[in-house]
MIBARO-370340 format. One record per residue (C-alpha): residue in one letter; x, y, z; chain. Coordinates in pm, whole numbers, plus 50000, padded with zeros to 5 digits. Last residue first. Example, Ala and Ser with C-alpha at 12.3 -4.5 7.8 and 13.67 -1.06 7.14 Angstrom:
<nodes>
  type     c1     c2     c3  mol
     s  51367  49894  50714    A
     a  51230  49550  50780    A
</nodes>
This chain:
<nodes>
  type     c1     c2     c3  mol
     x  51271  06516  61674    A
     x  51494  06759  61504    A
     x  51596  06664  61143    A
     x  51959  06573  61105    A
     x  52144  06804  60868    A
     x  52256  06659  60533    A
     x  52616  06542  60499    A
     x  52826  06780  60293    A
     x  52852  06708  59921    A
     x  53074  06436  59782    A
     x  53387  06540  59595    A
     x  53371  06481  59215    A
     x  53355  06845  59128    A
     x  53644  06911  59354    A
     x  53838  06625  59197    A
     x  53772  06772  58853    A
     x  53882  07115  58966    A
     x  54202  06965  59111    A
     x  54281  06789  58783    A
     x  54241  07106  58583    A
     x  53977  07087  58303    A
     x  54136  07101  57957    A
     x  54100  06726  57876    A
     x  53745  06735  57740    A
     x  53592  06391  57687    A
     x  53639  06231  57349    A
     x  53382  06264  57067    A
     x  53219  05928  56967    A
     x  52865  06009  57086    A
     x  52858  06322  56871    A
     x  52982  06134  56564    A
     x  53345  06182  56480    A
     x  53439  06408  56192    A
     x  53547  06209  55882    A
     x  53921  06167  55834    A
     x  53907  05816  55701    A
     x  53583  05713  55540    A
     x  53354  05474  55723    A
     x  53332  05116  55594    A
     x  53052  04956  55387    A
     x  53045  05204  55105    A
     x  52788  05099  54847    A
     x  52870  05191  54487    A
     x  52572  05205  54256    A
     x  52643  05216  53884    A
     x  52401  05425  53685    A
     x  52650  05694  53588    A
     x  52921  05437  53540    A
     x  53229  05506  53743    A
     x  53538  05626  53564    A
     x  53836  05395  53607    A
     x  54132  05472  53830    A
     x  54457  05305  53725    A
     x  54500  05022  53476    A
     x  54652  04743  53688    A
     x  54525  04824  54039    A
     x  54200  04957  53878    A
     x  54120  04638  53692    A
     x  54029  04409  53983    A
     x  53820  04660  54177    A
     x  53652  04770  53854    A
     x  53562  04410  53764    A
     x  53404  04349  54105    A
     x  53196  04669  54081    A
     x  53086  04583  53731    A
     x  52990  04226  53837    A
     x  52782  04371  54121    A
     x  52615  04618  53891    A
     x  52529  04337  53648    A
     x  52375  04135  53934    A
     x  52163  04433  54037    A
     x  52042  04468  53677    A
     x  51927  04107  53675    A
     x  52095  03886  53415    A
     x  51993  03763  53072    A
     x  52332  03863  52925    A
     x  52190  04092  52659    A
     x  51912  04225  52884    A
     x  52150  04298  53173    A
     x  52388  04484  52946    A
     x  52092  04686  52811    A
     x  51979  04780  53162    A
     x  52336  04871  53266    A
     x  52367  05118  52983    A
     x  52586  05029  52686    A
     x  52915  05210  52636    A
     x  53049  04948  52394    A
     x  53392  04937  52555    A
     x  53293  05031  52912    A
     x  52957  04859  52962    A
     x  52968  04574  52709    A
     x  53339  04506  52766    A
     x  53300  04514  53148    A
     x  52996  04285  53148    A
     x  53165  04035  52919    A
     x  53484  04039  53126    A
     x  53292  03988  53450    A
     x  53108  03695  53290    A
     x  53426  03533  53160    A
     x  53605  03583  53494    A
     x  53847  03876  53503    A
     x  54223  03849  53497    A
     x  54214  03827  53119    A
     x  54085  04184  53113    A
     x  54417  04302  53253    A
     x  54604  04108  52988    A
     x  54413  04289  52716    A
     x  54440  04630  52880    A
     x  54818  04605  52901    A
     x  54987  04832  53150    A
     x  54994  04589  53443    A
     x  55068  04306  53200    A
     x  55414  04446  53134    A
     x  55495  04424  53505    A
     x  55365  04067  53514    A
     x  55577  03979  53211    A
     x  55887  04102  53392    A
     x  55791  03901  53701    A
     x  55772  03589  53484    A
     x  55435  03446  53388    A
     x  55336  03107  53532    A
     x  55390  02821  53292    A
     x  55116  02714  53057    A
     x  54941  02381  53127    A
     x  55059  02102  52902    A
     x  55191  01895  53189    A
     x  54836  01856  53327    A
     x  54844  01481  53354    A
     x  54572  01245  53241    A
     x  54197  01206  53187    A
     x  54058  01252  53541    A
     x  54260  01570  53593    A
     x  54055  01732  53317    A
     x  53730  01700  53512    A
     x  53685  02050  53659    A
     x  53882  02220  53383    A
     x  53647  02064  53124    A
     x  53341  02220  53286    A
     x  53513  02559  53292    A
     x  53616  02526  52928    A
     x  53259  02441  52827    A
     x  53127  02745  53020    A
     x  53384  02967  52851    A
     x  53291  02835  52508    A
     x  52923  02911  52565    A
     x  53015  03258  52690    A
     x  53217  03328  52376    A
     x  52947  03195  52145    A
     x  52684  03411  52312    A
     x  52906  03720  52287    A
     x  52980  03649  51918    A
     x  52607  03608  51845    A
     x  52534  03941  52011    A
     x  52808  04106  51812    A
     x  52673  03957  51487    A
     x  52321  04072  51562    A
     x  52437  04428  51634    A
     x  52651  04424  51318    A
     x  52353  04319  51107    A
     x  52126  04600  51226    A
     x  52131  04784  50890    A
     x  52052  04455  50720    A
     x  51717  04444  50909    A
     x  51607  04107  51049    A
     x  51232  04103  51111    A
     x  51212  03725  51099    A
     x  51558  03573  51077    A
     x  51669  03341  50797    A
     x  51952  03109  50885    A
     x  52328  03089  50827    A
     x  52375  03465  50841    A
     x  52391  03531  51214    A
     x  52539  03209  51345    A
     x  52798  03201  51066    A
     x  52897  03564  51122    A
     x  52935  03516  51495    A
     x  53140  03200  51446    A
     x  53373  03381  51201    A
     x  53421  03665  51446    A
     x  53493  03413  51723    A
     x  53748  03227  51512    A
     x  53934  03554  51440    A
     x  53931  03638  51810    A
     x  54057  03291  51903    A
     x  54350  03337  51666    A
     x  54426  03684  51799    A
     x  54400  03594  52167    A
     x  54260  03805  52455    A
     x  53922  03638  52411    A
     x  53672  03908  52492    A
     x  53878  04215  52404    A
     x  53996  04041  52090    A
     x  53638  03969  51981    A
     x  53550  04337  52005    A
     x  53866  04431  51816    A
     x  53782  04177  51545    A
     x  53433  04317  51507    A
     x  53573  04670  51481    A
     x  53826  04566  51222    A
     x  53573  04380  51010    A
     x  53332  04675  51012    A
     x  53362  04837  50668    A
     x  53441  04575  50407    A
     x  53341  04250  50578    A
     x  53036  04409  50736    A
     x  52924  04563  50405    A
     x  52972  04229  50227    A
     x  52770  04046  50493    A
     x  52486  04298  50460    A
     x  52478  04262  50085    A
     x  52488  03882  50097    A
     x  52205  03878  50354    A
     x  51997  04117  50145    A
     x  52045  03900  49837    A
     x  51951  03582  50020    A
     x  51628  03741  50140    A
     x  51560  03832  50499    A
</nodes>
């Protein structure tokens, strides 16, 4: 990719796709400042070096992939820091728990709902539901097995639905039901015994038969 092609592709992205890139970053980070930083990081990672076979028309796809990688890298660093932060001082700077009023508001806010997911669950959900990528493509981008992606999707849906309402299932998402559905007809061996037989009839049926005749000698 020549310098001129890179400048042209960057100019087109800045002019036509800046809002879409920022919205994608905002879904991942849940913070406007962090989203702006993530867009900048994705642009720097994409255009700071020459790529073999890079097509300017595919620039946005490369930038989004770079943003996703940068976000996951940052989430891993934050997780490692959270495990050792207590060794370096107090945690007085931790944010306070949200008020009940804020929790009610969060139930209708997609951004806050996504923040309840783990970084990997959030990435999988954004790629599948926001970008409408098939499971196979999500797995390829995140370097995960397709079965693992389906599990993350299922976990994300179970966490998001209480806040956002029912979510459409992906066509290629497999949902395994481990418990029987309510109201299903009982299996043949589970059906109760009939109760319409009179008690005296039941006792008659249960009475022993007459003793057998003794054989003559």
